[in-house]
Structure formats: C-alpha cells, structure tokens
N, C-alpha and C positions, 0 to 999 in steps of 0.2 A: 296307354291308348292316347293317340294324338287327337287334338281337337281339329275339327274340319269346319272351315268357314263356308257358310252357304250364302250365296248372293241371292237374297229373296227377290229383289227387284228384277234381276236378270231372268230368274226362273219364271217369275210372273209374266214378264214380257214374252218369253218363249211360249208359255202356256196360252196367253191371249192370242198370239199369232197362230198357233195351232188350231185353236177353237174357231177363229175367224176363217181359216182355210176350210175347216170342216163345215162350217155354216154355209160358205159359198158353194162348196161341192154339193151339199144337200139341196140348196136352192136351185142350182143348175140342173140337178138330176130329177128332182121331184116337184119343184115349184113351191115347196114348203119352206117357210122361213120360221125358225123357232123364235119365241119371244119370252118376255118376262112380264108377269103381272104382279103388282105390289098392292097389298091391301093394308092400309094403316088404320089401326084402332087407337083412338085417343089423339092427343095433341102434343106428343113429346117432340120437341124440336130436333133432338139428336136422331130420332127415328126417321124424320123427314130428310135430314142430311144423308143418312146412311142409304135410304131408299133412292134418293136422287143420284148418289154415286153409283149404285148398282144399275140404274137405268142408263146412265152415261156409259158405263162399261159395256152393256149389251148393245147399245147403239154403235159404239166404236168397233164391236165385233161383227157388225152387219146384221144384227138381230133387230127385231121390232120391240 
C-alpha cells in the first residue's frame, strides 16, 4: 500500500470557503446568521487562546 500525502492546510482552506459560502446563502435566504458561543470555565490561558482562535475563524466565515 502506498502512502498518500494529505495537505491539511489546503483541505481546511477549501472547507472554510465552502462553509463561508453556505453561511452567506443561508443569510441571504432566511436572514439567519449562525454563530458561536463560547463558555469558559476557569482561568486556563490555553483555553482562552483556543476559544479566541475559534471566534476568529467564525468571524472569517461571516458568522457572528
């Protein structure tokens, strides 16, 4: 069996573009814009960084 190299960055970029397109279509058709809510428990700095990255990703996709 041959190994197959998977370009994760390219796949992720395609997936983000697809999701952004679907969000735009949903917003245009229904006026509904999906969003993300993050609830952090505790003071773990790594959790804050992770949550901030997820929020930036949703904003880039046109979500709230």
